[in-house]
C-alpha positions in Angstrom: 118.3 120.0 101.9 118.7 116.3 101.1 118.2 114.2 98.0 114.7 114.2 96.5 113.1 110.8 96.7 110.2 109.6 94.5 106.9 109.3 96.3 106.4 105.6 96.2 103.6 104.3 98.5 106.1 103.4 101.3 107.7 106.9 101.3 104.3 108.6 101.2 103.1 106.5 104.1 106.2 107.4 106.1 105.7 111.1 105.4 102.0 110.8 106.3 102.8 109.3 109.6 105.5 111.9 110.2 102.9 114.6 109.6 100.4 113.0 112.0 103.1 112.6 114.6 104.1 116.3 114.2 100.5 117.3 114.9 100.4 115.0 117.9 103.6 116.5 119.3 102.0 119.9 119.2 99.0 118.6 121.0 101.0 117.0 123.8 103.1 120.1 124.2 99.9 122.2 124.7 98.6 119.7 127.3 101.9 119.7 129.2 102.5 123.5 129.2 99.2 125.3 129.3 97.8 126.4 132.6 94.0 126.7 132.0 92.0 123.6 132.6 89.9 124.2 129.4 93.1 123.5 127.5 95.1 120.9 129.5 92.1 119.1 130.9 89.2 119.6 128.6 91.4 119.8 125.4 89.4 122.7 123.9 91.9 123.3 121.1 93.1 122.1 117.7 96.5 122.1 116.2 98.2 121.0 113.0 100.8 121.4 110.3 100.2 122.8 106.9 102.0 123.2 103.6 103.0 126.6 102.1 99.6 126.9 100.5 97.9 126.5 104.0 96.6 123.0 103.0 96.1 120.7 106.0 98.8 118.0 106.3 97.9 116.7 109.7 95.7 117.8 112.6 95.2 116.8 116.2 93.7 118.2 119.4 90.3 118.0 121.0 87.9 119.7 118.6 87.0 118.0 115.3 84.6 120.9 114.8 87.7 123.1 114.1 88.6 120.8 111.1 89.2 123.1 108.3 89.2 126.4 110.1 92.9 126.7 110.6 93.8 126.7 106.9 91.8 129.9 106.1 93.0 131.4 109.4 96.6 131.0 108.2 95.8 132.6 104.9 94.0 135.5 106.4 96.5 136.0 109.3 99.5 136.0 106.9 97.8 138.5 104.6 96.9 140.8 107.5 100.5 140.7 108.7 102.1 141.7 105.4 101.8 138.7 103.2 104.0 135.7 102.3 106.9 137.9 101.3 107.0 139.5 104.7 107.4 136.2 106.6 110.8 135.4 108.2 112.1 132.4 110.2 111.1 133.0 113.9 108.0 135.0 113.1 104.7 134.2 115.0 101.3 135.7 114.2 98.3 136.0 116.6 94.7 136.4 115.4 91.6 136.7 117.5 89.6 138.1 114.5 86.4 135.9 114.6 85.7 136.2 110.9 89.2 135.0 110.1 89.6 132.2 112.6 86.1 130.8 112.1 84.9 131.1 115.7 84.7 133.5 118.6 87.6 135.8 119.5 88.5 133.7 122.6 89.7 130.9 120.3 93.1 132.6 119.9 95.1 131.4 116.9 98.8 131.3 116.6 100.5 130.8 113.2 104.2 130.0 112.9 105.9 129.7 109.5 108.4 126.9 108.7 111.5 127.4 106.5 114.2 125.2 105.1 117.2 127.0 103.5 115.2 130.3 103.4 112.3 128.6 101.5 108.9 128.7 103.1 107.7 125.1 103.4 104.6 125.4 105.5 103.1 126.4 108.8 102.3 125.1 112.3 99.1 126.5 113.8 97.3 126.3 117.1 93.8 127.4 118.0 92.5 127.2 121.5 90.1 128.8 124.0 91.7 131.6 126.0 90.0 132.3 129.3 89.7 136.0 129.1 90.7 138.6 126.4 88.6 141.5 127.7 85.1 140.4 126.5 82.0 142.2 127.8 81.2 139.6 130.4 83.9 138.1 132.6 85.2 134.9 131.0 82.4 134.5 128.4 80.1 137.0 126.6 76.5 135.8 126.4 74.5 138.8 125.2 76.9 140.7 123.0 75.4 142.5 120.0 78.6 143.1 118.0 82.1 141.5 117.8 83.8 144.4 119.6 82.0 143.3 122.8 83.3 139.8 122.5 87.0 140.3 123.2 90.0 142.3 122.1 90.5 141.8 118.3 94.1 141.1 117.2 93.8 140.9 113.4 96.8 138.9 112.4 99.5 140.7 114.3 103.1 139.6 114.6 103.9 138.9 118.3 107.4 137.6 117.2 109.5 139.0 114.4 112.5 137.0 113.4 112.6 135.4 116.8 112.2 138.6 118.8 109.0 139.3 120.7 107.3 142.7 120.2 107.3 143.7 123.8 104.9 146.7 123.3 102.4 144.5 121.6 102.7 141.8 124.2 102.0 144.3 127.0 98.9 145.4 125.2 97.7 141.8 124.8 98.3 140.9 128.4 96.8 144.2 129.7 93.5 143.5 127.9 92.6 140.5 130.1 91.1 140.1 133.5 93.4 137.1 134.1 96.7 138.3 132.6 98.9 135.6 134.1 96.8 132.8 132.7 96.6 134.5 129.3 100.3 135.0 129.0 101.0 131.5 130.1 98.6 129.9 127.6 99.8 132.0 124.7 103.3 131.1 125.5 102.2 127.4 125.5 100.7 127.9 122.1 103.8 129.6 120.8 106.2 127.0 122.1 104.0 124.1 120.9 103.7 125.5 117.4 107.5 125.7 117.2 107.6 122.0 118.1 105.5 121.4 115.0 107.6 123.7 112.9 110.8 121.7 113.8 109.1 118.4 113.1 107.9 119.7 109.7 111.4 121.0 108.8 113.0 117.6 109.7 110.6 115.8 107.3 111.5 118.1 104.5 115.2 117.9 105.1 115.0 114.1 105.2 113.2 113.7 101.8 114.0 116.9 100.0 111.4 119.5 99.1 110.5 117.9 95.8 110.2 114.5 97.4 108.2 115.8 100.3 105.8 117.6 98.0 105.4 114.5 95.8 104.6 112.5 98.9 102.0 115.1 100.0 100.3 115.0 96.6 100.0 111.3 96.9 98.6 111.6 100.5 96.0 114.1 99.4 95.0 111.9 96.5 94.6 108.9 98.8 92.4 111.0 101.2 90.2 112.1 98.4 89.8 108.5 97.2 88.7 107.4 100.6 86.0 110.1 100.9 84.8 109.4 97.4 84.6 105.7 97.9 82.4 106.2 101.0 80.2 108.7 99.2 79.7 106.4 96.2 78.0 103.9 98.5 75.2 106.5 99.1 72.4 106.5 96.5 72.2 109.6 94.4 69.5 111.9 95.4 68.3 115.0 97.2 67.7 114.6 100.9 66.2 117.0 103.3 66.1 117.3 107.1 64.7 119.8 109.6 67.0 121.6 112.0 67.0 124.4 114.6 69.2 126.9 116.2 67.7 127.5 119.6 69.2 131.0 120.2 68.6 132.8 123.5 65.9 130.3 124.6 63.4 127.8 123.3 60.9 130.6 122.5 63.4 132.2 120.0 64.3 129.0 118.1 65.0 129.3 114.4 63.9 126.2 112.5 64.9 125.6 108.9 65.8 122.8 106.4 69.2 121.5 105.5 69.5 119.9 102.0 72.0 117.2 101.2 72.7 116.3 97.5 74.6 113.2 96.5 75.8 112.8 93.0 78.3 109.9 92.4 81.2 110.7 94.7 80.3 114.3 95.3 78.3 115.7 98.2 76.7 119.2 98.5 75.4 120.4 101.9 73.1 123.3 101.4 72.4 125.7 104.3 70.9 128.6 102.3 67.6 128.3 104.1 69.2 129.4 107.4 67.6 132.4 109.0 69.0 135.9 108.8 71.9 136.7 111.1 70.9 138.0 114.5 71.9 140.9 116.7 72.7 138.4 119.4 75.7 136.1 119.5 74.2 132.9 118.1 75.6 133.3 114.6 78.3 130.9 113.5 81.1 132.1 111.2 81.1 130.3 107.9 84.4 128.8 108.8 82.8 126.9 111.7 79.9 125.9 109.5 82.4 124.5 107.0 84.5 122.8 109.6 81.6 121.0 111.5 80.1 119.8 108.2 83.4 118.3 107.2 83.7 116.6 110.6 80.3 114.9 110.2 80.9 113.8 106.6 84.3 112.4 107.5 82.8 110.5 110.4 80.7 108.7 107.8 83.9 107.9 105.8 85.4 106.2 108.9 88.8 104.6 109.0 91.7 105.3 111.3 93.6 107.8 109.2 94.0 111.3 110.4 92.3 113.9 108.2 94.1 115.9 105.6 93.2 118.3 102.8 92.5 115.5 100.4 89.7 114.0 102.5 87.8 117.3 102.2 88.0 117.9 98.5 84.6 116.2 97.6 82.7 118.2 100.2 80.9 121.3 99.0 78.9 123.8 101.1 76.3 126.2 99.9 75.6 129.1 102.3 73.9 132.5 102.0 75.9 135.5 103.2 74.0 137.4 105.9 72.5 134.3 107.6 73.2 132.7 110.9 75.5 130.1 109.3 77.3 132.7 107.2 77.1 136.0 109.1 78.8 139.2 108.0 80.8 141.4 110.4 80.1 142.9 112.8 77.4 140.4 113.7 78.2 138.9 117.1 79.4 135.2 117.3 80.4 134.6 120.9 78.0 131.6 121.3 78.6 130.3 117.7 78.9 126.7 119.1 75.1 126.6 119.6 74.8 126.0 115.9 75.8 122.4 116.1 72.5 120.8 115.0 72.5 122.0 111.4 75.6 120.0 110.3 74.2 117.0 112.3 71.0 117.3 110.3 72.8 115.8 107.3 72.8 112.5 109.2 69.0 112.7 109.7 68.7 113.5 106.0 70.7 110.4 105.0 69.2 108.1 107.7 66.6 106.5 105.4 69.3 105.4 102.8 72.0 104.6 105.3 70.0 102.9 108.1 72.9 100.8 109.2 75.4 103.7 109.5 73.6 106.6 111.1 73.4 106.7 115.0 71.0 108.7 117.2 72.2 112.1 118.2 74.1 113.0 121.4 72.0 114.5 124.1 74.5 117.2 125.1 76.1 120.1 123.3 78.4 122.8 124.4 76.9 123.5 127.8 78.8 125.3 130.6 78.7 126.6 134.1 81.5 129.3 134.3 82.2 130.6 137.8 84.2 133.6 138.6 84.9 136.3 141.2 87.5 138.6 142.6 89.8 137.8 145.5 90.8 140.0 148.3 93.9 140.9 146.4 91.8 142.3 143.5 92.7 139.5 141.2 90.1 137.7 139.3 89.7 133.9 139.7 87.6 131.7 137.4 86.9 128.2 136.3 84.3 126.2 134.3 82.6 122.9 134.2 81.2 121.6 130.9 78.1 119.4 131.0 78.0 116.2 128.9 75.0 114.3 127.6 74.1 110.8 126.7 75.6 109.2 123.5 73.1 108.3 120.8 72.3 104.7 120.1 74.1 103.0 117.2 72.5 100.7 114.6 74.0 97.7 116.5 74.0 98.6 120.2 72.9 101.0 122.9 74.5 104.3 123.4 77.6 103.4 125.5 78.0 106.4 127.7 78.0 110.2 128.2 80.0 112.3 125.8 80.0 115.5 123.7 78.8 115.5 120.1 80.8 114.6 117.0 82.0 118.1 116.4 83.5 118.3 119.9 84.2 114.6 120.3 87.8 115.1 121.4 86.9 117.6 124.1 86.5 116.1 127.6 84.5 117.1 130.6 86.6 119.2 133.0 87.5 117.1 136.0 85.3 117.8 139.0 88.3 117.9 141.2 90.0 120.6 139.1 86.8 122.6 139.0 86.4 122.4 142.8 90.0 123.3 143.4 89.8 126.5 141.3 86.3 127.8 142.4 84.4 127.9 145.7 81.9 125.3 144.4 81.3 121.7 145.4 79.8 119.2 143.0 77.3 117.3 145.2 75.8 115.1 142.4 77.2 113.8 139.1 75.1 110.8 138.3 73.5 108.9 135.4 69.8 109.9 135.2 67.1 107.3 135.0 64.4 107.6 132.3 66.4 110.2 130.3 67.4 107.9 127.4 65.8 108.1 124.0 63.9 104.8 123.5 64.4 102.4 120.6 65.4 99.0 119.5 68.7 100.3 120.9 68.4 103.1 123.5 70.5 106.2 123.8 72.8 106.6 126.8 71.4 108.4 129.8 71.9 112.0 130.5 73.6 113.3 133.6 72.1 114.9 136.8 74.4 117.6 138.3 74.0 119.4 141.6 76.6 122.1 142.3 76.7 124.3 145.4 78.4 127.6 146.0 80.3 127.7 149.3 80.8 131.5 149.1 79.6 134.4 147.1 80.4 134.1 143.4 79.1 134.9 140.0 78.2 132.5 137.2 77.6 132.3 133.5 75.2 129.6 132.4 75.1 128.4 128.7 72.6 125.7 127.8 71.1 124.7 124.5 68.5 122.1 123.6 66.1 123.1 126.3 63.0 123.0 124.1 64.2 121.0 121.2 66.0 117.9 122.5 69.4 117.5 120.9 69.4 113.7 121.4 67.2 113.0 118.4 66.2 109.5 117.6 66.8 107.8 114.2 64.9 105.2 112.2 61.9 105.2 114.6 63.9 105.7 117.7 62.7 108.3 120.3 64.3 111.5 121.4 66.2 111.7 124.7 65.1 114.2 127.3 66.1 117.9 126.7 68.7 119.8 128.7 67.6 121.9 131.7 69.4 124.1 134.1 68.0 125.9 137.2 69.5 128.1 139.9 68.1 127.5 143.3 68.7 130.4 145.7 69.4 129.9 149.4 65.7 130.7 150.2 64.6 127.9 147.9 63.5 130.1 145.0 64.1 128.2 141.7 64.7 129.9 138.3 65.3 128.3 134.9 67.9 129.7 132.6 69.3 129.1 129.1 72.0 131.7 128.7 72.8 134.2 131.4 75.9 136.0 132.5 77.0 137.8 135.7 74.4 135.7 137.7 74.9 136.4 141.4 75.3 133.2 143.4 75.3 133.8 147.2 76.7 131.1 149.5 74.4 128.1 149.5 73.0 128.7 146.0 72.7 125.6 143.9 73.0 125.0 140.1 70.9 121.9 139.1 71.7 120.7 135.6 69.9 117.9 133.8 71.7 117.1 130.6 70.0 115.4 127.7 69.8 111.7 126.9 71.0 110.2 123.6 68.6 109.5 120.8 67.3 106.0 120.3 67.7 103.8 117.2 64.9 101.8 115.7 61.4 100.9 116.8 61.1 100.5 120.6 58.7 97.6 120.0 61.7 95.6 118.7 63.8 96.0 121.9 65.0 92.8 123.5 63.0 92.2 126.7 66.1 91.0 128.4 67.8 94.4 127.7 64.8 96.2 129.2 65.0 94.2 132.4 68.8 94.7 132.5 68.2 98.5 132.3 65.8 98.3 135.2 68.3 96.4 137.3 71.0 98.9 136.4 68.9 101.9 137.3 69.0 103.3 133.8 65.2 103.0 133.6 62.4 102.8 136.2 60.0 99.9 135.9 57.0 102.3 135.4 58.7 104.0 132.4 59.9 100.7 131.0 56.4 99.3 131.1 55.2 102.4 129.2 57.9 102.3 126.5 58.5 98.6 126.2 55.3 96.7 127.0 56.6 93.6 125.1 59.1 93.1 128.0 56.3 92.4 130.6 
């Protein structure tokens, strides 16, 4: 296995970079081999390598909001498939159990163990959105009332045993999808990519010996913990509170509550126990997702260029109440769990007064989708999606720089218009920055986006939009909110209907989806905005002169 090497700082840094590179290799393999645009184009996945205790060594991929969900998913999947003692080289485990993987069943998770000289040394894991696994509505459930309606549940099942695929199980998996070819191809991409990570992890252990590798990992974890604690120590001790909301089915069913943040030295506690009781609709977020998104927001405060590992997360403690929307109990539905993104972001608003130079305004978008589908003349389903992005929040030193997703989904990209149009009978007629959509402030948020999307032939659509009543692009330190999100379907006869979440919406040829995504929140008092910046915004079309005169009279 090689000669053990003491974990001096240089060796530990080489190991750390090797682990980050292993995660990156998995990511690139998924992008190169998957067939669904939500994976290779939007990057709606996460992947990483872990030690034998399922502690995160290095993670990559598009979804920071999955940070920390893969470790528990490994532990549960391994236990469900027979435990550590039942693992063999060449095994691969699949889980779509929402309460194990920390998000909805469509975020299929593959776990592959790594061995050196018959000793378990760790795991590679991949978690990514699978187009269809037999959920109630085609491609995405929106009104499920239990987890069995949200997709076929595979509770930590071995699809490969000692290198041999279980063909009976594989046929069951593929049969339970409306788009079996895409499902099979994407799962194969996950399996192959995870094996890339396993080989990279095994090479590192062989190079430094198991004892040397573990010593290096301990040093890496300790350094990560020190980085987080050093950042937290700069925050004054205290108890900080902010309001938040989970909008649910629509603005009328919003669930407001308070998030409490406690800072004591280098420790942080984020308390979600005031969250409302879990619902019989799919807006509950598994506690794994609540944990992961909170970690993502805290580590964004820590900053630095290092990739996250288990050590960074040691000082972060969550308090949740089982049976609530942020810690639901099975079989509560969770298909639209990603609507619960404002609660972890509320910790920024809670800390804004004591960290005025560090907290930005919020992003105006969330996880908003138009998902289109239908059936061809050959009886095969087709489908594709376009995710809507919002304006970036203003920073303490500059305007929001452009449209993006929020911090928890910051690595996810908008699906390319060209790809969406090539896979669906829709044409995107407008995709433009929207004037007068930014949150005002000393520094303004970035504008939202205006979309206009027309159906060229009969199709069906699923629309998922949050932040229609409560603007997600909240201002900070006196800055104003950006505009809320809004989506409407305009029928060929001109009839216009507003939606928040709807599935199986018929869209005859000539129907139009008009989406107005939210603008980013502003930072600071609008009265302090530089008049020259106001005039530049008018010239650039970011703001009309009438609105600028109303918001920034000092510029005229």
